[in-house]
C-alpha positions in Angstrom: 14.2 8.7 27.1 13.5 7.2 23.7 16.4 5.0 22.5 16.1 5.4 18.7 19.8 4.9 18.0 19.1 1.2 18.2 17.2 1.3 14.9 20.2 2.5 12.8 22.5 -0.1 14.4 20.1 -2.9 13.9 19.4 -2.1 10.2 23.1 -2.3 9.2 23.2 -5.9 10.2 19.5 -6.6 9.5 19.9 -6.0 5.8 22.5 -8.7 5.4 21.2 -11.3 7.8 17.6 -11.7 6.8 16.4 -11.3 10.4 19.0 -13.6 11.9 21.9 -12.5 14.0 21.4 -8.8 15.0 22.5 -6.8 18.0 23.9 -8.3 21.1 23.5 -11.8 19.7 19.7 -11.5 19.5 17.7 -12.9 16.7 14.5 -11.5 15.2 11.5 -12.7 13.2 10.8 -10.4 10.3 7.5 -9.8 8.6 7.2 -7.6 5.5 4.1 -5.6 4.7 3.7 -3.8 1.4 1.4 -1.6 -0.7 1.4 -1.2 -4.5 -0.8 0.8 -6.9 -0.9 -1.6 -9.8 -1.9 1.2 -12.3 -5.0 -0.1 -14.0 -4.6 -3.9 -13.8 -7.5 -4.7 -16.0 -8.4 -7.8 -18.0 -9.4 -7.5 -21.7 -13.1 -8.2 -21.2 -15.9 -5.5 -21.3 -17.6 -5.2 -18.0 -21.4 -5.3 -18.4 -22.0 -2.7 -15.7 -23.0 0.5 -17.5 -21.7 2.6 -14.6 -18.2 1.5 -15.1 -17.6 3.0 -18.5 -13.8 3.6 -18.3 -13.1 -0.1 -18.2 -14.0 -0.3 -21.9 -10.7 1.5 -22.7 -8.8 -1.7 -21.6 -10.1 -4.0 -24.3 -8.7 -4.9 -27.8 -11.1 -2.5 -29.5 -10.8 0.2 -26.8 -8.8 3.4 -26.9 -5.8 1.6 -25.4 -6.0 -1.5 -27.7 -5.4 -3.6 -24.6 -5.1 -7.3 -25.8 -4.1 -10.6 -24.3 -0.4 -10.1 -25.1 -0.3 -6.8 -23.3 -2.3 -8.2 -20.4 0.2 -11.0 -20.0 3.1 -8.6 -20.0 1.3 -6.4 -17.4 0.9 -9.4 -15.2 4.5 -10.4 -15.6 5.7 -6.9 -14.7 3.5 -6.7 -11.6 4.6 -10.1 -10.4 8.3 -9.2 -10.9 7.9 -6.2 -8.7 6.1 -8.1 -6.0 8.7 -10.9 -6.2 11.4 -8.3 -5.5 9.6 -6.2 -3.0 11.1 -6.3 0.5 13.5 -9.1 -0.2 16.5 -7.1 1.0 15.6 -8.4 4.4 12.8 -10.9 4.0 13.4 -13.5 1.2 9.6 -14.4 1.0 8.7 -10.8 0.3 5.5 -9.3 1.6 3.5 -11.5 4.0 0.7 -9.0 3.5 0.3 -6.8 0.4 -2.3 -4.1 -0.1 -3.1 -3.3 -3.8 -5.2 -0.8 -5.6 -6.3 -0.1 -9.2 -7.4 -3.6 -9.9 -10.5 -4.4 -11.9 -11.8 -7.6 -10.3 -10.8 -10.7 -8.4 -10.0 -12.5 -11.7 -6.9 -10.3 -12.4 -5.7 -11.0 -8.9 -6.1 -14.7 -9.4 -4.1 -14.4 -12.6 -1.5 -12.3 -10.9 -0.8 -14.6 -7.9 -0.5 -17.5 -10.3 2.4 -16.0 -12.1 5.5 -18.2 -11.9 7.7 -15.6 -10.1 5.3 -15.5 -7.1 3.1 -18.6 -7.3 5.2 -20.4 -4.8 4.1 -18.0 -2.1 0.5 -19.1 -2.4 -1.0 -15.7 -1.9 -4.6 -15.7 -0.8 -6.9 -12.8 -1.8 -9.3 -10.6 0.0 -11.4 -8.6 -2.4 -14.8 -6.9 -2.6 -16.3 -5.1 -5.6 -16.3 -1.3 -5.1 -18.9 1.1 -6.6 -16.1 3.2 -8.2 -17.1 4.4 -11.7 -13.6 3.7 -13.0 -14.3 0.1 -12.2 -11.3 -0.3 -9.9 -11.0 -1.7 -6.4 -8.6 -2.3 -3.5 -7.6 -5.7 -2.2 -5.3 -7.5 0.1 -3.0 -10.4 -0.7 -1.5 -12.5 2.1 0.7 -15.5 2.7 -1.1 -17.9 5.1 2.1 -19.1 6.7 2.6 -15.6 8.1 -0.9 -14.1 8.4 -3.9 -16.1 9.6 -7.0 -14.4 8.2 -10.0 -14.1 10.4 -12.5 -11.6 8.9 -12.9 -8.7 6.6 -15.4 -6.0 5.5 -15.6 -3.1 3.0 -16.5 0.4 4.0 -18.0 2.9 1.5 -17.0 6.5 1.3 -20.2 8.6 1.1 -20.8 12.2 0.5 -24.2 13.3 2.0 -24.2 16.3 -0.3 -23.5 14.4 -3.5 -25.4 11.2 -4.0 -23.8 10.8 -7.4 -20.3 10.4 -5.8 -18.8 7.0 -6.0 -15.2 5.9 -5.2 -13.2 3.0 -3.9 -14.3 1.2 -0.7 -11.9 1.0 2.2 -11.0 -2.6 3.0 -10.6 -3.8 6.6 -8.9 -7.2 7.1 -8.4 -8.7 10.6 -6.2 -11.6 11.5 -3.1 -12.8 13.4 0.6 -12.9 12.9 2.2 -15.5 15.2 -0.8 -15.2 17.5 -0.8 -11.4 17.6 -3.9 -9.6 16.4 -3.4 -7.2 13.5 -5.9 -5.0 11.6 -5.0 -3.9 8.0 -7.0 -1.2 6.2 -6.4 -0.7 2.5 -7.5 2.5 0.9 -7.4 4.4 -2.4 -8.7 7.9 -1.7 -10.4 10.1 -4.4 -8.1 11.6 -6.9 -7.1 15.3 -7.5 -9.0 15.5 -10.7 -10.3 19.0 -11.1 -7.5 20.4 -8.9 -6.2 19.7 -5.4 -8.2 22.3 -3.6 -11.5 21.6 -5.4 -11.2 17.8 -4.8 -9.9 18.1 -1.2 -13.3 17.7 0.5 -13.7 14.2 -1.0 -10.4 13.1 0.5 -11.4 14.6 3.8 -14.4 12.3 3.7 -12.1 9.4 3.0 -9.9 10.4 5.9 -12.8 10.7 8.3 -14.0 7.2 7.3 -10.6 5.8 7.9 -10.5 7.4 11.4 -14.0 6.0 12.1 -13.0 2.5 11.2 -9.9 2.7 13.4 -11.9 4.2 16.3 -14.4 1.4 16.1 -11.6 -1.1 16.4 -9.9 0.6 19.3 -13.2 1.0 21.1 -13.3 -2.8 21.4 -9.5 -3.4 21.5 -7.8 -0.3 23.0 -4.3 -1.6 22.3 -5.1 -2.7 18.7 -2.3 -2.9 16.2 -3.6 -1.2 13.0 -1.8 -0.5 9.8 -3.6 1.9 7.4 -2.1 1.8 3.9 -3.0 3.1 0.5 -2.7 5.5 -2.3 -4.2 8.6 -0.6 -3.7 11.1 -3.4 -2.4 13.4 -0.7 1.1 13.8 0.7 2.1 13.1 4.3 2.0 16.8 5.2 -1.4 17.4 3.6 -4.3 18.6 5.7 -6.2 15.4 5.3 -3.3 13.5 6.8 -2.0 15.8 9.4 -5.2 17.4 10.6 -7.8 14.7 10.0 -5.8 11.5 10.6 -3.8 13.4 13.2 -0.5 11.8 12.2 2.9 12.4 13.6 6.0 12.0 11.4 8.6 12.3 14.1 8.8 8.9 15.8 10.2 10.5 19.0 7.0 12.5 19.4 4.3 9.9 18.9 1.8 10.0 21.7 -0.4 7.1 22.9 -3.4 6.8 20.7 -1.8 8.8 17.9 -0.9 7.5 14.4 2.7 7.4 13.3 3.4 8.1 9.6 6.8 6.7 8.7 6.5 8.1 5.2 6.6 11.7 6.3 10.3 11.8 6.8 10.9 10.4 3.3 8.7 13.1 1.8 10.5 15.8 3.6 13.8 14.4 2.2 12.4 14.7 -1.3 11.6 11.0 -1.8 8.4 10.3 -3.6 6.3 7.5 -5.1 5.0 9.4 -8.2 6.0 12.4 -10.2 4.0 15.1 -12.0 5.4 18.1 -13.9 8.8 17.8 -12.4 7.4 17.6 -8.8 7.5 14.5 -6.6 4.5 13.4 -4.5 4.4 10.6 -1.9 0.8 9.5 -2.0 1.5 5.9 -1.1 1.7 5.7 2.6 1.5 3.7 5.8 0.0 4.9 9.1 0.4 2.8 12.2 -1.1 3.0 15.7 1.2 4.0 18.5 1.0 0.4 19.9 3.4 -0.5 17.0 6.0 2.1 17.7 8.9 1.0 19.8 10.1 3.5 22.4 13.0 1.5 23.8 14.5 -1.9 23.1 11.5 -4.1 23.8 10.7 -6.1 20.7 8.9 -8.9 22.6 5.9 -8.3 20.3 5.9 -7.2 16.7 6.8 -3.6 16.2 7.4 -1.4 13.2 11.0 -1.4 12.3 11.5 0.5 9.1 9.4 1.8 6.1 10.8 2.4 2.6 10.0 3.3 -1.0 10.9 0.6 -3.5 12.4 2.6 -6.4 14.7 0.1 -8.1 16.3 1.3 -11.3 14.2 -0.9 -13.5 11.0 0.8 -12.2 12.2 4.1 -13.6 12.0 5.5 -17.1 15.4 5.5 -18.8 15.1 8.2 -21.5 13.1 11.2 -22.6 11.0 13.6 -20.6 10.0 10.9 -18.1 13.5 9.7 -17.3 13.8 8.9 -13.6 10.0 8.9 -13.2 8.1 5.7 -12.5 8.1 3.6 -15.8 4.4 3.3 -16.4 2.2 1.0 -18.5 0.6 3.7 -20.6 1.1 7.4 -21.3 -2.3 8.4 -22.4 -3.3 5.7 -24.9 0.3 5.0 -25.8 1.6 1.6 -24.6 4.9 1.9 -22.8 5.2 -1.6 -21.5 6.3 -0.4 -18.1 5.2 -1.2 -14.6 3.2 1.5 -12.8 3.0 5.2 -12.4 3.6 4.6 -8.7 6.6 3.1 -6.8 5.5 0.5 -4.2 6.2 1.0 -0.5 6.9 -1.5 2.2 7.7 -1.8 5.9 9.2 -4.4 8.3 7.7 -5.7 11.5 10.2 -7.4 13.8 9.9 -9.4 16.9 12.7 -10.8 19.1 13.1 -14.6 19.0 12.9 -15.6 22.7 
Protein backbone atom coordinates (compact mmCIF):
# COMPACT_ATOMS: atom_id res chain seq x y z
CA UNK A 1 0.00 0.00 0.00
CA UNK A 2 1.35 3.46 -0.87
CA UNK A 3 1.32 5.78 2.15
CA UNK A 4 0.81 9.16 0.51
CA UNK A 5 -1.00 10.78 3.45
CA UNK A 6 2.46 11.38 4.92
CA UNK A 7 3.15 14.08 2.35
CA UNK A 8 0.30 16.36 3.42
CA UNK A 9 1.16 15.98 7.10
CA UNK A 10 4.84 16.71 6.50
CA UNK A 11 4.21 19.78 4.38
CA UNK A 12 2.17 21.60 7.02
CA UNK A 13 5.15 21.57 9.38
CA UNK A 14 7.75 21.68 6.64
CA UNK A 15 6.72 25.09 5.36
CA UNK A 16 7.34 26.69 8.76
CA UNK A 17 10.40 24.81 9.92
CA UNK A 18 12.78 25.08 6.95
CA UNK A 19 13.42 21.37 6.91
CA UNK A 20 13.95 21.01 10.65
CA UNK A 21 11.48 19.40 13.06
CA UNK A 22 8.95 17.41 11.05
CA UNK A 23 6.91 14.30 11.73
CA UNK A 24 7.61 12.05 14.74
CA UNK A 25 10.56 14.16 15.80
CA UNK A 26 12.47 13.53 12.58
CA UNK A 27 14.58 16.12 10.80
CA UNK A 28 15.13 16.42 7.07
CA UNK A 29 17.66 17.98 4.76
CA UNK A 30 15.96 20.03 2.07
CA UNK A 31 17.20 20.80 -1.45
CA UNK A 32 15.32 23.09 -3.83
CA UNK A 33 15.44 22.62 -7.61
CA UNK A 34 13.93 25.26 -9.87
CA UNK A 35 13.31 26.18 -13.49
CA UNK A 36 12.64 29.61 -14.96
CA UNK A 37 12.07 30.89 -18.47
CA UNK A 38 13.77 34.29 -18.25
CA UNK A 39 11.94 35.66 -21.31
CA UNK A 40 14.64 36.93 -23.62
CA UNK A 41 17.45 37.79 -21.24
CA UNK A 42 19.65 39.52 -23.81
CA UNK A 43 22.49 41.98 -23.53
CA UNK A 44 22.50 45.14 -25.64
CA UNK A 45 25.26 44.11 -28.05
CA UNK A 46 24.65 42.97 -31.63
CA UNK A 47 25.74 39.38 -32.13
CA UNK A 48 27.96 38.99 -35.21
CA UNK A 49 26.43 35.61 -36.09
CA UNK A 50 24.23 36.31 -39.17
CA UNK A 51 22.08 33.26 -38.40
CA UNK A 52 20.87 34.78 -35.14
CA UNK A 53 19.01 37.71 -36.58
CA UNK A 54 16.36 38.16 -33.90
CA UNK A 55 18.95 39.18 -31.32
CA UNK A 56 19.30 42.52 -33.12
CA UNK A 57 15.90 43.56 -31.74
CA UNK A 58 17.43 43.71 -28.24
CA UNK A 59 19.80 46.62 -28.91
CA UNK A 60 19.45 50.37 -28.39
CA UNK A 61 18.71 50.86 -32.09
CA UNK A 62 16.60 47.73 -32.48
CA UNK A 63 12.83 47.46 -32.57
CA UNK A 64 12.67 47.13 -28.79
CA UNK A 65 15.09 49.97 -28.03
CA UNK A 66 16.74 47.80 -25.42
CA UNK A 67 19.42 49.86 -23.67
CA UNK A 68 21.66 49.52 -20.61
CA UNK A 69 19.07 50.94 -18.25
CA UNK A 70 16.46 48.39 -19.35
CA UNK A 71 19.06 45.62 -19.25
CA UNK A 72 19.92 46.49 -15.66
CA UNK A 73 16.25 46.49 -14.68
CA UNK A 74 15.74 43.14 -16.38
CA UNK A 75 18.66 41.68 -14.41
CA UNK A 76 17.32 43.10 -11.15
CA UNK A 77 13.88 41.65 -11.86
CA UNK A 78 15.19 38.20 -12.69
CA UNK A 79 17.45 38.17 -9.63
CA UNK A 80 14.55 39.20 -7.40
CA UNK A 81 12.51 36.21 -8.51
CA UNK A 82 15.42 33.81 -8.10
CA UNK A 83 16.09 35.27 -4.64
CA UNK A 84 12.49 34.50 -3.62
CA UNK A 85 12.03 31.18 -5.40
CA UNK A 86 11.57 28.26 -3.05
CA UNK A 87 12.39 30.20 0.10
CA UNK A 88 9.14 29.17 1.74
CA UNK A 89 11.00 26.04 2.84
CA UNK A 90 14.66 26.55 1.87
CA UNK A 91 16.19 29.92 2.79
CA UNK A 92 19.01 29.52 0.26
CA UNK A 93 16.58 29.09 -2.63
CA UNK A 94 17.35 26.77 -5.54
CA UNK A 95 20.48 24.69 -5.16
CA UNK A 96 20.03 23.89 -8.84
CA UNK A 97 18.22 26.18 -11.27
CA UNK A 98 17.55 25.47 -14.93
CA UNK A 99 16.99 28.53 -17.12
CA UNK A 100 16.10 29.21 -20.74
CA UNK A 101 15.77 32.13 -23.14
CA UNK A 102 19.22 33.49 -22.29
CA UNK A 103 21.47 34.92 -25.00
CA UNK A 104 24.91 33.89 -23.79
CA UNK A 105 27.05 33.19 -20.76
CA UNK A 106 27.71 36.91 -20.26
CA UNK A 107 24.12 37.66 -19.27
CA UNK A 108 24.26 34.79 -16.78
CA UNK A 109 27.49 36.10 -15.29
CA UNK A 110 25.82 39.48 -14.89
CA UNK A 111 22.73 37.84 -13.41
CA UNK A 112 24.47 35.77 -10.72
CA UNK A 113 26.48 38.86 -9.71
CA UNK A 114 23.32 40.79 -8.80
CA UNK A 115 23.38 41.77 -5.11
CA UNK A 116 20.18 39.91 -4.20
CA UNK A 117 21.68 36.53 -5.14
CA UNK A 118 25.45 37.09 -5.35
CA UNK A 119 25.95 35.60 -1.89
CA UNK A 120 24.83 32.22 -3.19
CA UNK A 121 27.85 32.05 -5.50
CA UNK A 122 25.99 30.39 -8.34
CA UNK A 123 28.17 28.55 -10.86
CA UNK A 124 27.12 28.33 -14.51
CA UNK A 125 26.89 25.46 -16.99
CA UNK A 126 26.21 26.79 -20.48
CA UNK A 127 26.80 25.90 -24.12
CA UNK A 128 25.91 27.95 -27.18
CA UNK A 129 22.93 26.49 -29.04
CA UNK A 130 22.31 26.69 -32.81
CA UNK A 131 18.90 28.27 -32.28
CA UNK A 132 18.16 31.06 -34.76
CA UNK A 133 16.60 33.24 -32.07
CA UNK A 134 20.00 33.23 -30.42
CA UNK A 135 18.74 31.81 -27.13
CA UNK A 136 20.11 28.96 -25.06
CA UNK A 137 19.42 26.88 -21.97
CA UNK A 138 21.72 26.72 -18.96
CA UNK A 139 22.02 25.44 -15.42
CA UNK A 140 22.99 27.43 -12.33
CA UNK A 141 24.04 25.66 -9.15
CA UNK A 142 25.33 26.31 -5.65
CA UNK A 143 28.49 24.33 -5.03
CA UNK A 144 27.74 23.81 -1.36
CA UNK A 145 24.75 21.68 -2.36
CA UNK A 146 25.56 20.29 -5.80
CA UNK A 147 28.99 18.98 -6.77
CA UNK A 148 29.35 19.29 -10.53
CA UNK A 149 31.01 16.39 -12.37
CA UNK A 150 30.30 16.65 -16.10
CA UNK A 151 27.97 18.05 -18.73
CA UNK A 152 27.12 17.84 -22.42
CA UNK A 153 24.73 19.48 -24.91
CA UNK A 154 22.50 17.39 -27.18
CA UNK A 155 21.16 18.77 -30.44
CA UNK A 156 17.59 18.25 -31.65
CA UNK A 157 17.76 17.30 -35.33
CA UNK A 158 15.09 16.77 -37.96
CA UNK A 159 16.33 14.36 -40.67
CA UNK A 160 13.66 15.72 -43.00
CA UNK A 161 14.51 19.38 -42.46
CA UNK A 162 18.19 20.31 -42.47
CA UNK A 163 17.29 24.00 -42.00
CA UNK A 164 15.73 23.29 -38.61
CA UNK A 165 17.60 24.66 -35.61
CA UNK A 166 16.43 24.92 -32.02
CA UNK A 167 17.79 24.91 -28.49
CA UNK A 168 20.09 22.11 -27.37
CA UNK A 169 19.16 19.97 -24.39
CA UNK A 170 21.69 20.25 -21.58
CA UNK A 171 22.71 17.28 -19.43
CA UNK A 172 24.51 18.03 -16.17
CA UNK A 173 25.76 15.26 -13.89
CA UNK A 174 26.87 15.59 -10.29
CA UNK A 175 26.21 14.74 -6.68
CA UNK A 176 24.07 16.04 -3.86
CA UNK A 177 25.44 14.90 -0.49
CA UNK A 178 27.17 12.00 -2.23
CA UNK A 179 24.11 10.89 -4.20
CA UNK A 180 24.34 10.96 -8.00
CA UNK A 181 21.86 13.16 -9.84
CA UNK A 182 21.38 13.93 -13.51
CA UNK A 183 19.65 17.15 -14.58
CA UNK A 184 18.43 17.76 -18.12
CA UNK A 185 17.39 21.28 -19.11
CA UNK A 186 15.27 21.71 -22.25
CA UNK A 187 13.39 24.35 -24.20
CA UNK A 188 11.34 22.57 -26.84
CA UNK A 189 10.35 24.10 -30.19
CA UNK A 190 7.53 26.63 -30.00
CA UNK A 191 3.98 26.41 -31.29
CA UNK A 192 4.65 29.01 -33.93
CA UNK A 193 2.46 28.20 -36.93
CA UNK A 194 -0.07 26.39 -34.75
CA UNK A 195 0.04 23.55 -32.22
CA UNK A 196 -0.77 20.77 -34.70
CA UNK A 197 1.59 21.95 -37.41
CA UNK A 198 4.51 22.41 -35.01
CA UNK A 199 3.86 19.23 -33.00
CA UNK A 200 6.33 17.01 -34.92
CA UNK A 201 9.23 19.23 -33.82
CA UNK A 202 8.32 18.79 -30.17
CA UNK A 203 7.96 15.06 -30.74
CA UNK A 204 11.58 15.06 -31.91
CA UNK A 205 12.59 16.96 -28.77
CA UNK A 206 10.72 14.46 -26.60
CA UNK A 207 12.38 11.55 -28.35
CA UNK A 208 15.79 13.10 -27.78
CA UNK A 209 14.99 13.56 -24.09
CA UNK A 210 14.04 9.91 -23.79
CA UNK A 211 17.20 8.90 -25.62
CA UNK A 212 19.38 10.87 -23.20
CA UNK A 213 17.66 9.31 -20.19
CA UNK A 214 17.81 5.82 -21.66
CA UNK A 215 21.56 6.17 -22.19
CA UNK A 216 21.99 7.16 -18.54
CA UNK A 217 19.83 4.32 -17.25
CA UNK A 218 21.63 1.79 -19.40
CA UNK A 219 24.77 2.47 -17.37
CA UNK A 220 23.02 3.38 -14.11
CA UNK A 221 19.66 1.55 -13.88
CA UNK A 222 18.66 3.27 -10.62
CA UNK A 223 19.66 6.72 -11.83
CA UNK A 224 17.95 9.75 -10.34
CA UNK A 225 17.09 12.03 -13.26
CA UNK A 226 15.18 15.30 -13.28
CA UNK A 227 14.11 16.51 -16.72
CA UNK A 228 13.02 20.15 -16.62
CA UNK A 229 12.14 22.86 -19.06
CA UNK A 230 9.75 24.97 -21.05
CA UNK A 231 8.30 22.24 -23.23
CA UNK A 232 5.76 24.34 -25.14
CA UNK A 233 3.31 21.54 -24.45
CA UNK A 234 1.09 20.81 -21.47
CA UNK A 235 1.48 17.81 -19.13
CA UNK A 236 -1.39 16.04 -20.92
CA UNK A 237 -0.07 16.68 -24.45
CA UNK A 238 0.79 13.73 -26.69
CA UNK A 239 4.51 14.49 -26.60
CA UNK A 240 4.49 14.24 -22.81
CA UNK A 241 2.04 11.41 -22.15
CA UNK A 242 2.73 9.21 -25.16
CA UNK A 243 6.38 9.89 -25.99
CA UNK A 244 7.85 10.64 -22.57
CA UNK A 245 5.41 8.08 -21.13
CA UNK A 246 4.71 10.11 -18.00
CA UNK A 247 2.36 9.37 -15.14
CA UNK A 248 0.68 12.21 -13.28
CA UNK A 249 -0.82 10.13 -10.48
CA UNK A 250 1.93 9.46 -7.97
CA UNK A 251 0.20 6.31 -6.71
CA UNK A 252 0.40 4.75 -10.18
CA UNK A 253 4.04 5.35 -11.06
CA UNK A 254 5.68 2.12 -12.19
CA UNK A 255 9.40 1.25 -12.01
CA UNK A 256 11.20 2.82 -14.95
CA UNK A 257 8.39 5.30 -15.58
CA UNK A 258 8.60 9.10 -15.38
CA UNK A 259 6.50 10.94 -12.82
CA UNK A 260 5.24 14.39 -13.82
CA UNK A 261 4.23 16.27 -10.65
CA UNK A 262 3.00 19.22 -12.74
CA UNK A 263 0.13 17.28 -14.30
CA UNK A 264 -2.09 17.53 -11.22
CA UNK A 265 -1.54 21.30 -11.13
CA UNK A 266 -2.57 21.61 -14.77
CA UNK A 267 -5.71 19.54 -14.18
CA UNK A 268 -6.56 21.91 -11.32
CA UNK A 269 -6.37 24.88 -13.68
CA UNK A 270 -2.96 26.13 -12.55
CA UNK A 271 -0.64 27.35 -15.30
CA UNK A 272 2.68 29.06 -15.89
CA UNK A 273 1.64 31.20 -18.87
CA UNK A 274 -1.59 32.48 -20.38
CA UNK A 275 -2.71 33.06 -23.94
CA UNK A 276 -6.11 34.39 -25.04
CA UNK A 277 -7.76 33.78 -21.67
CA UNK A 278 -6.44 30.21 -21.51
CA UNK A 279 -3.76 28.90 -19.16
CA UNK A 280 -0.99 26.53 -20.18
CA UNK A 281 1.55 24.78 -18.01
CA UNK A 282 4.56 24.46 -20.31
CA UNK A 283 7.17 24.66 -17.52
CA UNK A 284 7.54 21.20 -16.08
CA UNK A 285 9.58 18.64 -14.17
CA UNK A 286 9.70 14.94 -14.93
CA UNK A 287 11.42 12.61 -12.49
CA UNK A 288 12.48 8.98 -12.69
CA UNK A 289 10.57 6.54 -10.51
CA UNK A 290 13.70 6.14 -8.35
CA UNK A 291 12.87 9.58 -6.89
CA UNK A 292 9.28 8.77 -6.02
CA UNK A 293 8.63 7.71 -2.43
CA UNK A 294 6.15 4.87 -1.98
CA UNK A 295 6.22 4.67 1.79
CA UNK A 296 8.01 6.56 4.53
CA UNK A 297 11.62 5.83 3.54
CA UNK A 298 13.49 9.08 3.02
CA UNK A 299 16.92 7.60 3.67
CA UNK A 300 17.96 8.99 0.28
CA UNK A 301 16.80 12.16 -1.48
CA UNK A 302 13.27 11.82 -2.82
CA UNK A 303 10.86 14.20 -4.50
CA UNK A 304 8.72 15.92 -1.88
CA UNK A 305 6.59 18.52 -3.63
CA UNK A 306 6.51 20.57 -6.85
CA UNK A 307 4.93 24.01 -7.16
CA UNK A 308 4.32 26.96 -9.47
CA UNK A 309 5.71 30.21 -8.09
CA UNK A 310 3.06 32.79 -8.94
CA UNK A 311 3.54 35.51 -6.34
CA UNK A 312 1.35 38.60 -6.73
CA UNK A 313 4.21 40.80 -7.93
CA UNK A 314 4.75 38.47 -10.89
CA UNK A 315 1.25 39.18 -12.20
CA UNK A 316 -0.07 42.05 -14.25
CA UNK A 317 -2.20 44.33 -12.08
CA UNK A 318 -4.38 46.13 -14.58
CA UNK A 319 -5.75 46.03 -18.10
CA UNK A 320 -6.33 43.08 -20.39
CA UNK A 321 -3.31 41.22 -18.94
CA UNK A 322 -4.38 41.50 -15.30
CA UNK A 323 -3.56 38.26 -13.50
CA UNK A 324 -1.31 37.05 -16.32
CA UNK A 325 2.47 36.88 -15.92
CA UNK A 326 3.82 40.45 -15.85
CA UNK A 327 6.19 40.37 -18.78
CA UNK A 328 9.14 42.42 -19.98
CA UNK A 329 7.67 43.44 -23.33
CA UNK A 330 4.34 43.20 -25.09
CA UNK A 331 5.43 43.28 -28.69
CA UNK A 332 7.94 46.11 -28.83
CA UNK A 333 6.37 47.96 -25.90
CA UNK A 334 8.46 47.92 -22.74
CA UNK A 335 6.46 46.83 -19.68
CA UNK A 336 9.30 46.57 -17.18
CA UNK A 337 7.95 43.29 -15.84
CA UNK A 338 9.54 39.94 -15.20
CA UNK A 339 8.71 37.15 -17.62
CA UNK A 340 5.81 35.79 -19.62
CA UNK A 341 6.24 32.56 -17.63
CA UNK A 342 5.96 31.83 -13.92
CA UNK A 343 8.87 29.78 -12.56
CA UNK A 344 8.44 26.32 -11.06
CA UNK A 345 10.30 24.54 -8.31
CA UNK A 346 10.38 21.31 -6.34
CA UNK A 347 11.85 20.05 -3.10
CA UNK A 348 14.01 17.01 -2.51
CA UNK A 349 14.11 15.82 1.09
CA UNK A 350 16.25 13.32 2.96
CA UNK A 351 15.95 12.26 6.56
CA UNK A 352 18.77 13.35 8.85
CA UNK A 353 20.03 10.13 10.39
